[in-house]
Steps between C-alpha positions, in 0.01 A plus 500: 500500500644834400524803716201723468442857600147603576432868517183674608448758230277729704742531789829457312654296774634151535319250715644302785777757549697361207551577133450134421371175634642160418211258505526124519156380397293733287417867502161469668684367806570864575138520609588301811709791626290799398200679657275368224533158648511564870502749785866597474629828360724568204861472601427255778741248350458148369251263658618205708578184304207281402524178701161340441368444148237222510374554144531723195271765644627560853820602675547585865806681631666502840373858539138372487456630146247302295560527127224394267610427144243614246488308172276772360581851387399795715380763254273694734226240534599395852644156422791526745263584785244235406748214469676606822166513683412145400835354610535713813149398611589131514845570639356727768771754428528850635381713204751773585785253450375367165696604188445412137739440215438405139587148388745439216388343175475133590191320374591180685452674836284798417265399219154648480293196598225598255742525208679168518882509498522876455567786737324830459241748621177567316136417460442608861637161607758593766288447812285227353786272391707571811231471766554143614869499404588797721282380785682168500837672479421701810349207684807287429730764645281531808494123554880479485540787748256330736679167465835663575358672806337180628831316483692784663254531787417129524125566476214382285461696175125519558555724798699760306348825379628720214398863472657811345837341442533350850485131583389436859405221738247656742508207745873541569535870421767436235511708183732576213495717192513365146861611472601316816348179368593537135825303508339210685193509275725469197602153627140379506349294220269695271152357564329324213155602622405804704185609678365833379313746717126513527399830337334609826849518651645734235670803645647652184289369213190711471650776710671826406864392483712794390649473151862391481592723204345832602775639722777442246295651220429805712857558624663418165689185595288265287703352218383538141694436182590867468677474838748241372852620412768246415866598467565618144136473409368673188146627450329419171203651322384362167374663183210281402330509157199731471288216361467145629685254278750750359874439527820701487619562146794722595601752763746784551634534855743785431306768689404252770858412582578871533254529792682514832455180701417279202728194492377276221226454240400151387236345280278229649204309359247751638677822400811700582623523857687803636714421805617776728618568852153617608139502377493864393811471288362187337173679428678803348716265295194326365344837413804569284493163330407469132326174404359389167229239551406214270121501513438245228348259752362762737139511616336809350130491586332753727259427786195603297596265218551213743162561657332516160647157418378364832148618439498323166623179664223529758241453225609137469501217756831436675641201682256388767634556852183403689167360393202389706155421371394627159548873468386497137163357594463745789557796271270359231215491752580822687238765561776758520867504402731750669844570356800720570867525404794617711850618409812494713836665417856390547615591851850546641584371846662831595656376824666765716840339436564455128677188378861457613749225568864457605704223337854389572680240288812315611671166461248336734194613309248780537372684804191719495349754738146622442139497617466143383149372429546201271807334645506175311401646164765770521762258628448260211472783250828649614668159491380443144615841372837483673573132431503412869342238718204631705690440822770739374244784506463648847206736551481730801145615568462861614192708568306610191322832469183345363449268207135416429630208292768685303802349680365151437569530130446176311793597274731626779547802274683765702690241706640340186571844359719577798687172451547564129655838577738344754594232247550762225779654708637153578409530865769763559274683746176435683205667323201673648228528234262791560179553309382858528127567522471548125676168439259334738188662352598426141668164560195284441371206702166672547163377618353392166252708302166312492158517340202326663156436352220374724141395449231387743176319416204583724167316504155648541524490876821700506722198576846476342497182294812543290836678507762538228835663556760541226849630576765617257854579613861389505599197701754556772590132509513377140862481393626522857652233727161486676304398190513123555373534855236773464375492143247221439366427152609846388334681789719729706350452845601842627320671211161359600530477878205678653294434187522122458433453872204738522332414832142592410249217453431550129400167339633565151839664464770524236836676539732505201833662423704636209876533562665680206866400477622764255485799734862582585443683828657317800233424760514371854290436808392819673359523848205254506584386141192394300262601776614861451280514189260204530356628830420833339316351206309236694402717794399811305310287247325322786385839623373582152297182503365582845392844381338358184300250706408751772682317778720630779866423418578357843179299522548349155859404580402334824222314322753346263776438758321237709770246413780741579468597867835678523412729208163561662657556841727787395224649286255508788759641738610779268143590409389508865798708612448742210132552574393356165155626403518812710484824300812713452479872560617718211574871472334714235644423158656172614392145433586224741488124466594177667634193316608151593723221367615165639778280369715203594864490403792300641249312717402816687165675484454876493197724465517875462222755529593836348338836556566769240410858424471616140499873430337684210827510309522122515783486754478206737598491865512161672387588851500171685586133455363238737677170457451151637764231461513127572858378470486219754694533824607861541870469585560875527164686492662841469699384199186357341332838536804680358517265202130549424541876540806495275317288247216751496740786435677296232170417328376858520812604310400264220191708438723771352807308378580353162800409288434591138696424185519716188660329202655256745653764726394527865371851556538518881837542669436615855227578748399816319340273239421209727338665803497315830234568762579806712454485875230768487294270278522196725152433641407405850549126527353247744628145493309224678664161539282190517604286798622163377676188615580393143858496379620846390475596136630788290457867585755696294281500187135417577412854608561628146243328269166605650593868552467637147166327432361620834590856404359459148177363643481792744547746214218330309280514809569875529469594134326219315796484262729201453876539458619189321853600405804554716637752571171677567395780265313715747393747230221250437365585845449874444151586622 
């Protein structure tokens, strides 16, 4: 492991009272000695040696420190705190002494149990796949500490009590801390089976355990990729082609090399990289670079042209994703047919921290530092590109400043780009690749553009007898390493999730899909993936059907959710807490409305009720969101609320955001053209958590899908007008 210097950019000082730290395991091990991971203060010195390590997820030091190893990335969603809570609960640790560090890339020890032999974070799986695993890891450590104490004190293990990091024997008055017993516990046999706590005895799970990453993020000691500085390291920015699919034809680096601080300019498969001593110099060098692009194979369609093609495709049947009953017969005998179409734009992830990665090549292989989300995919991708064995690629997982799916790139794009730059200079220096905001916004891997067409057949009694839903959009999975696992008979499962599993009791249903393969815009999962658009189309269309049949939207949903009690449960709770059915007061010249939506994604159930005000000029103010969520056992209730609140803010942004192409060029480059929600526009939010003893399910994404349709339904309730295209065109709402 090479020496590494980590500098806090905001404070311009070195941590731990030294210009450098020589680390023996992996960079995240620093977390064991910093305030982010425990109660100590910066400069307090190195932690005591770890002397008890019963499994891959737990270490206990002689100083009573309890280090939880997180196999999942902490990108703001609270994973470090959640995983630590689960393990510390069964260990009966003192929460103040619990620290967290990120695991290295090692699928044998740290695989995502839902993904097979692969390590990574995504699909809101972190808590769900780790629940039993982390409980058992903590319980095993506790059992070994108890066994060691029983032998030392010559007492029965059954008479020993563990609480807040102290092992005691009340009958004899003996007690010892974890640190005092750690060495002896390390000699005990790891138990094959352990007894887990009865949930009624939980003291951390379900309570308000303080987050383990907050302090470091507040005081600036948290480690992100931008905080990594290796000796001799160069910073790289890349000139990418203005159109997807274009390549470098030639370039002139004369003016670039004249820029102070620029060290080298190299061509790589994705463009031309400028390497300099710092980011600003690299950026100025790139500005001076002259590149001629070969656009013979470039994608040159605009967004409007793509959408026009999609609408034409929607006139024909696609591949059937779900079919029950006989929809054709239902429509043939319908008393009324209701139809609507919905359009969704490309969307950027726009995480606070743009893409970046540090790569160091040497005789032993490759070492990487970044906010690592798809460990195994990136490790194997790097090995393939560099001609190495996977075990020669060491990945050090740091904090990430958001992701929303972008850092789990199926093609490992920016990670491989960093490696290609390092290889282009023959590994002479470590390379930190930095994507500026414009690189990030224009770099592709967007939420796909989609067109949806829906129809409902209604009989003479107002009952929905048939439902047809046709989707047209790019597949995220076809052509990727995930295709074999997640594409069945040509159907990309993430394209139709939320549509093919519609929960309403409609006897005759058909969902079909077109996936054009000649659209050259890179696409990727975006927070809540397919549900980010299917929930909008299904839930707003359901409201349109309710209005056409003269039924209350909540009552009609509940009528058709008899076989889905968890959907019905959150819907009832949100509606009750929001005062559904009670009139809303409006000022003169304003129109107010209330709307609802309910959706299941990642095995969690969320209902939102939105209250909006629409002014004469068409401007919309979302006043209040009342949310109910059922995500199984609530490990950290405050974090669940924060994730739902964050999801609401994220989804509200999507009402005004879009990535558009003109002749193949992305038109947006920064937040001036891709506006995020401002704090003044964040509504009042209430989050109600359904009590549950079920295993925990996802929470990072499920708050997103039902928000936009709830707002759209509220706008329709206020104005009588339906907005079927995102982003909203509020000029249609002018009174």
